[in-house]
N, C-alpha and C positions, 0 to 999 in steps of 0.2 A: 637201474641196472640189475639184471637177474643174478642171483647167487645160487650156489649149489643147494643150499637149504630150501630156497623157494621152488626150485625145480623138483626137488624130492617131495615137497609138500603138495604139489599139484595133483589133483585127483580127477579121474575121468568123469565126464558128464554125458547126458543123453546125446548132445551134439558136440562136434569139434569146436574148440575155442583156442584163442591165442594168448600167450604171455609175452608182452613186448619187451625187448631189450633196447639197446641203443643202436643208432645208425641202421634202422630198418631191419635189424635182426630180431627174430621172434621164435618162440617155442610153440609148436602146434601140438595140443593134447587131444588125442582121439578117444572116442567112446570105448575102445578096447583097452585103453591104458597106455598106448604108445605115446612117446614124447619125441617129436621130430623137430630138428633145427631147420629153419627156413630163413632166407634172406631176400627181401624185395629190393630190386634195383631197376634202373632204366638203362636201356641200350638201344641206340639208334632211334630214340624218341619213343620207345615202347616199354611198357611196364612188364618186367619179367620177375621170376622167382627161382632162386637156386636152392637146391636141397643139399644139406651137409650130412644128413644121416640121423639116426636115433640116438637117444641117450640110453646107454646100456649099463651105467654104473649104479643105477638106483633100483631098489627092491620093488618100486611101484612101476617098473617099466613093462614092456610087452612080455607076455607070458611065454618065454622060451627058456629051455633048460641049457641048451648049448648053442653057440653061434660062432661064426667066423666072419670077421669083417676085413675086407681087402679094398684098398683104394684110399682116396683122400677123405679125412674125417677129423672131427673135433673130439678131443679127448680130455676129460677131466678126472683126476684121481683124487679121492678123498676130499679135503677142504680146498684143493687146488693151490696149495702153497708151493708145491714143487712142480706140478704139471697141471696147467689150466687151459681153458678154452679161448683165451685171448692174451695178446701181448700186453694190452692196456686198453683204456677206453676207446671204443669204436674200432678196435683192431682185432679181429678174430685170429687165433693161432691154430693153424691146421697142420696135420701130419699126413704124410704118405707112408703106407705100410700095411701091416696086418695085425689083427688081434684075434686071439682065441678066447672066448668067454664062456664060463661055466657057471650055472646057477642051480644050486641044489638046496633050496629052502633057506635055511639060516646061514649057509656058507656060499659065498660067491668068490670067483677068482678070475683074473684076467692076465693072460700071457701075451706080450706084445713085442713087436719089432717095428719101430717108427723112425721116419726121417722128417725133421722139421721142414716146413715150407716157409721160405723167406718172402715176406710181403713186399711187393713192388709199389712204386709211387703211382702207377697208372691203373688202368682196368685190364684184367685178364693177363697180367704180367707177373704173377706169383710163380716162383720157381723153387723146385726141390733143392734143399741144401746138398752140396757136394762134399761137405766136410764133417757133418754132425750126424750121429745116430744115437737114438734112445731105445733101450730095450730093458726088459725086466718082468717082474711078476708082482701083481697087486691082489691080495686076498682080504676078504672082509668076513668077519663072524658077527652076526646080528644077535641081540639079546632082547627079550621082552616080547609080549604078544603083539604090540604095535610098533616094534622095531625102534624103541627109544634109545637104545644103546648099541654101540658097535666097537669092535676092536679090529684095526687094520694092521696087517703085516705086509711089508713090501721090500722088494729089492730092485734098485734102479741102477742101470749102467749107462753112462754117458761118454761117448767118444767124440772128440773134436780134433781133427787133424790140422786145423789152422787156427789155433788159439793164440791171441796176441798177449805176450808177456813183456815185462820191462827189458828183458834180455833179447827179445825178438819173437819170431813166430815158431811155434812148436806144437807137439801133440799133447792134448790134455785128456786124461782118463779119470773118471770119477765113479766110484762104486758106493752106493748108499744103501744101508740096511736100517730099516726103521720099524717102529711100532707106534700106532696111534690109537687113542681111545677118545670117543666122543659120544655125547648123548645128553639126555635130560632126565631128571627125576624130581618130581614135585616142583619146587621153585628153583632148583639148581640146574645149571647148564655147564657143561665142561667140554674142553677140546684140548687134549694133551698129546704130545708127540715126543718120542725118544728115538733119536737117530744118530748114527755115526757119520757125521757130515760136518764140514767146516762152515758152520753158520753161527759164529759167536754172538751175533746181535739178536738172535731169536728170543732167548730168555730175557735179555735186557729189554726188548720191546714189550714182552708180557709184563715185566715188573714195572716199567714206566707207565703203561696204561693203567695198571692197578693203582699206583700211587696217584696218578692224575685223577682217577675216579674218586679217591679219598679227598683230594683237594676240592674237586668240583662239588662234592656233597657237603662240604663243611659250611659252618655258619658264616664264615667270612665271605664265601662265594655265593651266599644266598641259598644253599642247598638244604635238604631236609635230613641229612646224615643217615640215609637209608643204607642198610647192609654194611655199616661201618665196621662192626666187629668181624664180619666175614672177610672183608677186604684186608684188615690188619692181620687176621689169621693167615690169609693167603700170602701176604708179604713175608710173614714169619716162616711159613712153610718153605717158601722159595729159598730164603737164606739158610734155613736148617738143612734143606736138601743139598744145597751147594756145599755146605761145610762137611756133611757126611760123605758126599760124593768125592770131595777133594781128599779126605782121609783115606777112603778106599782106593782111589787111584794111586796115591803116593805109596801105599803099602802093598797092594796086590795088582795094580794095573787097571786097565779100562774095562775088562770083561765083567768083573764082579758088580760094579755099580750099574752097568747097563742091564745085567740080569736082574738085580734087585729092583731097579726102577720098573722094568717090564713086569715083574711079578706084582708089584704094588698097583700098577695101572690096570692089569688084568683082574686082580682081586677086587679093586674098587669098582670097576665097571660091572662085574657080576653082582656084587652086593647092592649097588644102586638100582640095577635092573630088577632084582628080586624084591627089594624094599618097595619099589614103585608098583610092582605087580601085586604085592601084599596089600598096599594101600588101596588099590582099585578094588580088590576083593572085599576088603572091609567096608568100603563105601557102598558097594553093590548090596552087601548083606544088610547094611543099615537102611538102605532104601526099601 
């Protein structure tokens, strides 16, 4: 199954080529750098191909500075934790609406108003939702000569006029303000997010995966104990950050810890990108 990282890493070749996904969905990479979603299917006994549109969230996309997309499209934002291109395996998630996209070198931004499309059980029976609307802004600042680090700022607004609660059916309105940092430097890879959203299990999931990795690399599990010190340090940093954040929230409210975390993420991203650039310069001089 294709991921956002794999689609970003795809580079143009002299001839067009395909990156296959599941259920006959594939990504067509053109010599000019375009990345186009296509889906092969059969109708009335004949092989057909449906076009969903290009990927415009990647820096390696077609060379356009400004674009407006109107109609049905697949949308992936960031790591696709909040907005992705599929409901689940073999089920694409499409939207009807409009997006205004601006690309100015190291800064990209997308302003959108989208209506989710509900997938039907049959063929050609997908219908636009009558109760849900997603709108917002997603901006990315890239760092490093080869775009190894990024900082995303986003605001998402979700309206649902028919949300089911224990008390009955009512309107649900969610406003999400977030900051995300992702990238790689030498042997380190990171993907951190700070958001004001009711997702209490997100940090727990990250912590559980880290502790699971420690157990899997232990001698009892037959592992080689690689990166053990780094993983223990990560667990300690999570607990320390939780303690400091709790103290700040209790004393001054939610704004100061969010601001502090955002500054730490932004500073760390810039330092990692600069250190990696300096390492490449030193390697080129030694060669």
